[in-house]
N, C-alpha and C positions, 0 to 999 in steps of 0.2 A: 343923194349919195355924195355929191361933190362937197357939200357943206359938212357932211359927216367926216369925210376924209381930212378936210382942212382943219377942222376942230381937233381931230385926233392927232394930227401932226404938230399942232401947237401944244396940246395938253400933255402928250406923252413926255416930251423933253422937260416940261415944267415939273411933272411928277418926279421924274428921275433926279432933277436938280434939287427939288425939295427934300427928297429922301437922303441925298448924300451931302448937301451943303448947309442945310439949316442946322443951327445948334439945337441941342435937345430941348431947351425951353421954347424956342421958336417952332420947332417941329411939333411939340406938344400943343402949342397954341393953334397951329394950322390944322392939326388932327382934330382938335376940339371944335374948330369952326366947321370942318367937314361933317363931323358927327352931329352937330347942332342943325345943320341944313338937312341931314337925314332925319332928325327928329321932326323938323318942320314938315318935311314931305310925308313922313309916316302918319302925321296927324290926319291926313285924308282918309286913312284906313280906319279911323275911329270916329264914331258918331259923337260929336261934341257940339256945344252951343256956338263955339267959334273955333278957329284954328288955334288961337292962343290957349284956350282952355283945354283943347285936345293935346297940346304940347306939354302942358304943365306936369303931369305925373312922370313922364320919362325924363324931362328936364331936371326935375327935383331929384329923381333917382340917380341920374348921371352925376350931378354935382355932389350929392351925398356920398356916392362911391368915391369921388375924387378926394373928399375931405376925410373919409373914414379909412380908405385903403392906403397902405404905405406907398408913397409916391416919390420918395427921395431917390437919388441916383443909386445909392447903396442898396436900398430895399428893392428897387427894380432889377438890380443886378442879381440879387439872390433868389428872386421868385419865391415869395413866402407862401404859407399855406392859404392865406386869404386870396392870393392871386390864383392859386390852383382851384379854389372853390368856384370862382367866377368863370374860369376857363372850362371847368368840368360842367358847370350848369349850362354854359353855352353849347357845349358839345352834345349834351343830352337834348337840349332844345332843338338842335339842328337834325338830330335823328327823328324827333317827333314831327318837326316841320316837314321833313322829307316824306314821312308817312302820310301826313295831311295832304301834301301836294299830289302824291301818287294815287291816293284814294279819293281825290276830288271828283265830283261834288258831294259825295256821301259824307265826307268828313266835315263839311261846313255846318251841319246840324249841331255839332258839338261846340262851335265857337262863334258862328256868324252873328248871333244876336247878343253875344256876351261882351260888353264893352270892357270890363276889367281884364278879361283874357286878352283882348286886342292890345290893351296898354301893356300887359305883361309880355306879349309877343314882341312889341317894339323895344321894350327894355332889354330883353334877352338877345335881340338882334343887334342893337346899336351899342350898348354899354360894353359888352365883352369885346366887340370890334375895336373900340377905342383902347381898351386896356391891353389887348393882345398885341396890337401894333406897337404900343408904347413899350411894352415889356421886351419885344424883339429889338426895337430901336436902341434901347438902353443897354442891352446885353453886351457885356465886355467892353463898355465904352471907355473905362479907365485904361485898359491895356491897348485897345485899338479903337479909335473913334469911328472907324468905318465898318467895324464888324457887324454891329446891329443893323446898319443901313443895308449891308449885303444880305442879311437875313430877310429884311422886309422886301428887298428887291427880288430875292429868290422866290418868295411866295407869289409876288406879282407876276413874275415870269411863268411860274407854273400855271397860274390861272389864265393868263393871256394865251399861253401855248395850248391849254386845254380848250379854250373858247375857239381858237383858230382851227385846231385839229378836229373838233366836233363839227364845226361849220362845214369844212370841206369833206369830211367823211360822211356826214349826214346828207350833203348834197349829192355825193357820188353813189353811196351805197345804202342810204337810209330807207328802211322798210318797216321796222318794228317800232311803233310809237312808245315813248316812255310814259307820257301822261297827256293823251290827246285832248282831253277836256281843258287842260291848263295851257299847254304850249304845243300845238299840233306839229310844229317843225322839229321838235327834239326827238331823236330816235336813239335806240340802244346802239346802233352802229355808229352814230355820231359820238356817243359816250365813249365807246371803245377807241375811236379815232382820237378823241381828246386825251384819253388816258395814255395812249402810245406817244402822242406828241409831247405831253407833259413829262413822261418818263425820259424821253430822249433829251429834251431841253434841261430837265432837272439833273440828269447825269453830267452834262457838260457844265451847267451853271454851278453845280456844287463844287466841281474842281476849280473852275475859274474864280469863284468867290471864296474859295477855301472854307466852305460850309462843312463843319465837321459832323459826321454821323458815326454812331458806334459801329456800324457795319453796312455793307451794301444792302443786305436784307432790310435793315432799319430804314435806309433811304428810300427804298422801293415801297415799303409798307406805308411810311408817312406820306410819301408823294401820292400813292394810290388813294389813301383815305382823304387827303386834302382835295384832290381833284374830283373825286366822286361827290363829296359833300358840297363842293363849290357849284357843281352842275345842279344838284338838288336844291341848293340855296337860291339859285336863279329861278328854278321852278316855283319855289315857295313865294318869292316876291311877285311872280307873275300871277300866282293864285290870289294873293291879297289884292292886287290891282283888278283882277277880273271880278272878284266879289264886290269891290267898291265901284265898279264901272269906270275905271280909269285906264287910259291907254299908256301914258307916261306919268311917272311920279311928279314931274314938273317940266318946265321948258327952260330951265336955267342954263343948260349946256346946248348950244345950237346944234341941231342935227342928232343929238344923243338923248334928249329928254332931261331927266333929273339926275341928281347925285345917286339916289338909290338905284336908278337904272344902270349906272356905271359900276357901282360897288356891290351890287346884290350878291355876286359870286364871292367877292372878297369878304363880305360880312360873315359868311359861313366858313371860308377857307382859313382865315387868320386865327380864330380861336382854336380850331381843331389842330392846325399845324403847330401852333405855339404850345398847346398842351402836350401833344405827342413828342415834339422836339425836346422839351425840357424833361419829360418823363423818361425818354429813351435815348 
C-alpha cells in the first residue's frame, strides 16, 4: 500500500502537468506512447506466437487510423463525421463489453477461442481511447489553449471521483454484487456511491473549468453515462485478465500493475463522454 500511495503521489501531478503544459504535438506523442504500451499489454489477452505478433494487428490499425483520419488542428476542432464513426463504434463496443462482463462466464463461449475477435476487442478499446482524448484536447485550442486540457481533466476527475466514491460506498454499504464471477468486490451500492461522488465533483468542476453544457440535465446525463460505462469498462478488463489467467496487465507501474490497470475505466469513459459532449 505504501508503494502504491507513493507512486500515485508522483504520477498524479505528472499527469496533470502533461495535460496542461504539453503542446498539442507533444501531448499527442505522449498519448500515442501510452496507447502503444496498452497495445503491448493487450497482446497477453490474445493467443499469438509471440508478444510482437500479437501486437501487430492493433498496431497496424492504430497507425492506419492516424494516417486515414483527419488529424490537423482544424479538423480535430471541427469533429468530422469520420471521428463520430469511431466514437460511436467505441460506445457500441462498451455496451457490448458491459454485457459480456455482467454475463461472465457464460459470455466467454462466444469469444474465448476466437482470436480475431480478441484482436477486434483490443482495437475497439485502445484506438477510440486515443482519438477521443486527442479530440477533447484539441477542442477550441485556437481560442483558448487550455480549453481542451480542461475537458480532458474534467473526464479524469469524474472517473477518479467515481472510483473513490465506489470504493468507500462499497466498503460501507456493499451487499449486492454487480458481477461476482469477474470482480467480487464491486457492488451496486458502490456503483451508486461512485455516481453520487462523480455528480458532485462534476458539478463543481464544470463551473471551475468553465466546461459548457447545453443544460444542467445534459451535464447530469453525460456524467451519469460516463461514470456507469467507466465502472463497467473496469469490469470488462478484469474479465479479460481473468480469462487469460493474469492478475495485472504488467508491472510497469510500481504498486499499480500496468497501464491498462490504470486506464481501464478511462478507455471506456473517454469515447462515451466525447461522443455525448459533442452531440449534445
